[in-house]
N, C-alpha and C positions, 0 to 999 in steps of 0.2 A: 383538820376539822372541816366538815362541809361548810360552804359559804353561809348558809342560813343560820347555823349555830354560832359562827363567828359574829354575824350581825346581831344575834340575840345577846351575846356577851358585851359587845361594844355599846349596844343600846342601854344595857344595865349600867355600864360604867358612866354613860352620859346622862342617865336618868331620863332618857328620851323614848317615846313610843317606838316600839319595834317597827311598826308599819312605816313610820317616817323615814327611818334609816334604810329599810329595805327598798323603798322607792328611790331614795337618794342614790344608793349604790347601783341600782339598775340603770337609772338615768345617766349617771356619771360614766358608767361602762359604755353606754351607747355613744356618748359624746367623745370619749377618749379611746375606746377600744381596749382599755386595760381591764383584765379579768382577775378575779380572786384577790382584789385589793383588801377586802375585809379579812380574808384568811391571812394575808401577809401581815396586816396590822396586829391581828390576834396573836400570831406566832411570835412576832417581835416583842409584844407586850409580855407574853408568857415567859420568854427567855430572860427578859430583864428582871421580872419578879422572881423567877426561880433562882437566878444568879444572886440577887440581893438577899433572898431568904437564906441561901446557902452561906453567904458571907456573914450573915448575922447568926448562923448556927441554929436556925429554926427549921424543924422538920415540917415540910410543906403540908403533909396530911394532918398534922397536929396544930397548925397555925390558927390563931384566932385574932380578931381585929385589935383587941386590947394589947396583946403581946407584941404584935407586929408594930403597932404605933409606938409603943414604949421603946422598942429596940431601934426604930428609925430615929426617934428623938435622941437616943443615946449616941447614935452615929453622928447626928447633926451637931450635938454638943461637943463631941470630940473634935470634929472638923473646925468648929468655931473657935475652940480654945487654941488650937495650933495656928489658925489664921490670925488670931489676935496677936500672937507672938510675932508672926511673919510681918504684920503691918507695923511693927515697932511699938506694940502696946499703946494704941492711940488713946489719948485722953479726950473723950468726947465733950468735956466741959469747957474746952478752950481752943482757940484758933491754932495756936502753935503745936498743940498736942496731936493734931491730925495731919501735919504737913507731909510726913512720910507716906501715909495712906493716900493722900491726894496725888503725890508724885507717882506712886505705883499705879493708881487708876489711870492717870494721863498716859503712862507708858503702855498700859494694857489695852486701852480703847483704840480701835482702828477707825479714826474719824478724819474727815477733811473739813476745811473751813465751811461755816454755814452762812445762811442768808437771814440777817436779823435787823431789827430797827436800829437806826443810827443813834448814837448817844445824844446828839443835839435834839433829836425828835423826842427821845425819852424825857429830857429836861423840859421841853416845851409842854408835854402832858402834865408834868408836876406843877408847872407855873400856871397853866390854864385851870387846873382843878387841884389846888393845894390839899394835901392829905392832912386833915385837921387833927386826927388822933396822933399821928406821928409828930406833927409840929408841937402839940401840947405835951406829949410825954417827953420830948427831947428839949423842950423849952425854947423853941424858935418861934418868931413872929411871922416870918414869910417863907415861901418856898425857895426864894433866892438865897436866903440865909441858910436854909437847910442844905441846899446844893453846894454852898460854899464850904460848909463845915463837915458834911457827911459824904460817904462813898455812894455814888449813884446806884450801883448794883445792889448794895445793901438796902437802900431806900426802897427799890422796886421789890426786893424780896419781902421786906417788911409790910408792904401794901397788902399782901395776901393774908397776913395773920393779925395785923393791927387795925386795918380799916374795915368798916362795915361792908358786908358782901353785897347788900342791896345798893349802897352808894357806889361801890366799884362797878357793878354791872350797869346801873342806870345813869351814872354820871361820869365816872372816870374813864370807862372803856368806850363810851359813846363816840368820841372822836376817832376811834379806831376805824369806824365805818368810812372815814374820808381818806384813809391811807392810800398812797400810790407807791409805785415801785421805787421812785426817787428817794423815799424815806428809808429805804433798806440798803444794807451794805454787806460785803463779805467780811467775816471775821471768825476767829476761833471761838468755840464754845467754852465758856468759863465754868469752873467748879470752885465754889467759895464756901468756906466755913465762916459764918458770920461772927462778928465781934461778940465778946462775952456779955455785953450790956443787953443784947437782944434776947437773951434767955429770960431774964426777969420780965422784960417787956412782953415777950410772947406768952409767958405764964399768966401774966395779968389779963391779957385779952382772950386767950384760948383756954387757959386752965388745963385740966387733965386730958382734954381732947387733943393736945398738941401732938402733931406728927412732925418730927424734926427734920425731915428731908423732903424737899419739893423742888419744883422747877418752873421756869418761865420760858415757854417755847419761843415767843416772839422776841425775847431779850437774848436768848441763847445762854441761859444761866441755870445751873443746878446749884442749889444752896442747902447748907446744913446749919440748923440752929443748934448751938451748943446745948447739951443736956446736963442737968445737975448731978443726977445719980451716977454712981460708979458703973463701970462696964458690967452689963448683965448678959446672961446666956443668950447667944444668937445675935448680939448687937453688931459684932464685927462683920459677920457674913451678910447680915441684912443690909447694913449701911453700904458696904462695898458693892454688893450686887445691885442694890437699888440705884445707886449713883450711876453705875454702868448702864442699867436699863434706861434711866432718864436721859443719858447722853445719846443713846440710840433713838429714843423717842423724839428728842429735839432735832436730831439729824434727819429723821423721817419727815417731820413737819416742815423743816427747813426746805426740803425738796418740794413739798407742796406749795410753800410760799413762793418759791422760784417759779413753779408751774403757773400759779395763779397771777403772778406779777405781770404777765403778758396778756392777760384776759380782762374783759370788762368787769366792773364791780369788784375790783381787787379787795378793797377794804371790807365790804360786807361779806365776801367769801372768806376772808381771813377770820372775821369775827365768828362766822358759822363754824369754821374749823376749830377755833379755840374753845368753843362752847362744848365740843365733844358730844353733841346731840346724837341720839340713836333713834332712828325712825321707828314709829310704832304702827304705821299703816299695815294692814294685812296684805301680804304679797300675793300677786295673781297666781293662779294655778296653771296657766296656759304654757308656761316655760319653766325651766329650772332656775331658781333664784337662790343665792346665798346672801343673807343679810350681813352687813358690815356693822359690827358692834365695837365702838371705839373705847369702851370702858368695861370694867368688871361688874356687870349687872348683878351677879350673884352676891356681891358684897352688900347690896342694898336689899335685894329680894331674891333668895334662892329659887323661888317659884315663878319668877318672871317668865311668861310664856315664850318670849323671844329666845330664851336659853335652850328651848327644846325643839327649835326648828333649825335647818341648816344655816350655819353662820360661820364667819371668820372674824378674827380679832387681831388688829394690828399690835395690841399690847403684847401678844404672844410672840410676834415677830421680833419685837425689841428684846424680850427676855431670851429668845433663842440666840440672838447675836451676843448678848451679855454672857450667856452660859457657854457658848463656844469660846469666847475670850478667856473666861475663867478656866476652861478646860486646857487651853494653851498655856495659861499661867501655871496651872498645876503640873503640867508636863515639864515645863521649864524649871520649876522649883519643886522637886520631889519632897522637900522637907515640909511642904504644906500638908502632906498626907491627906489628899482629897481623893484617894483611889476609889473609895466606895461610891463617890459621887461623880466619878469620871464618866464621860459619854453623855450624850444628850438624851436623857430619859424623862423629859418633862411631861410626856403624855402618859406615862406608865401608871397604872393603878390596878387594884385587885379587889375582889369581893370576898370577905372572910366571915365566918360565923361570929356572932356577937351576942351570945347568951340570949337573954329575954328579948333583946332588940331584933333577933332573927339574923339579919345580915347587915354588914356595913361596908361601904367602899373605903379603901385606904389609898391615899395618894403616895406615890413613890417619887414625887417631884421634890427637888431640893427646896425650892422657895416655899411651898406649902408647909414643909416641915420646919423651915427656919421661922416662919411666922408663928407656927404653933409653939416653938421653943421660946420665942420672945414673949409669948403670952403665958409662959409658965406651964406649957403642956396642956392648958385648958382650951377646949374648943377644937373642932375639926375643920381643917381647911382643904378644900377640894377644887376651888375655882380655877387655880392656875393649871392643874392637871387636866381638868375637863375642857377648858378653852384650848389648851395645847392639843388635846385629842381631836377636837373639831378641825383645827388647823392641819393636823397630821393627815386627816382624811383628804382634805383638799390638796395638800402637797403630794400625797401618793398618786393622785390622779393627774395633777396639773404641773407639779414642780414648785420648788421653794421660790425661785425668782419670779415665776408667773403669778404666785399668790401676792407678792408685794406689788408687782406691776399692776395687777387688776384692782387692788385696794386703792392704790394711788389714783388710778383712772376713774374709779367709781365712788370714792369716799363721799363726794358731795351729794350724790343722789341716794347713798346709803345702802346700796345692794349691788351685787354682781349678777348679771344676767348671762346665762350660758345657753 
């Protein structure tokens, strides 16, 4: 397909003005000398979609959005059911019920020790600003008593869902600005399933908004809050992949902590990193700029204008690493039956007829479909596929390693200048 038609198709998949992408491809070609990159991405996407439609026994010419989405959900559900068995039928309501899953995750993730806050410094923060809600709910009078009776890492995990967000940002995290390199040490990243008592406590403070998997970059911790309800469709794949993703995200930020530890204003730079702020200033037109977006803006506002300009997203790098490791795991253990999802197809999507709606984009990314499955098939999720496609464009011109290198170099200022 001619380059201009490939660009038109990619622009539709990204919901981005065609002129923006046309300029981007012209300028990236001038910088790198690489030609027909849009055509290459288009053909790769087309092959992935055609292969998956064939595997789902859908005739391409007769495919519509509703049918394709339903069949993708069916494939996701089948994979999740087998994965649940492979993980030893994890009981997500208790610590011990997830031990096999955690062991498999630790053996799957290819990670080295990270650079995190020392335990003594973590204790100092709790003593300096005692977490009142945690003390009250557990019946302790002082932070010293809390530290004597409870696990340090579980306390820090609980800060995120028990304490008031404003208090955390304005009081508890303020001393982070004074951190220096001596407050950090090398140690392994921890993956913890919290004790069962935290489920009732979390529900009390967060209610139905509870997201039971999270992480603390500066602590080097991924944690899972037990959930009361029985295993639901998509839970095993979502939990496993999300923990892997967080492990790589923590590893990525650990490298940034190391980098900033030798520079002035280490503490304030670290606080800026942890905030995940995304620049909103209009980028100049005199050079080629790629904005760095550290979060999934489309979850908050699918029409955020920053989503429609050239940008890269470190989140997608972490998912790419997690998906590669899951791919290796599926190859090593054929009984997982992940063949349909083998290969890194996170950027793949297609536009299908959608009745009265006209047309709709359908994501062929595993994660978008897992999230849809965990929400009962209600709602459409595209943001992982679309962010992966932006990263794919950059990678095809500059390389995967260069993408991560340039994000690390430029994350503080919020954009890459080429």
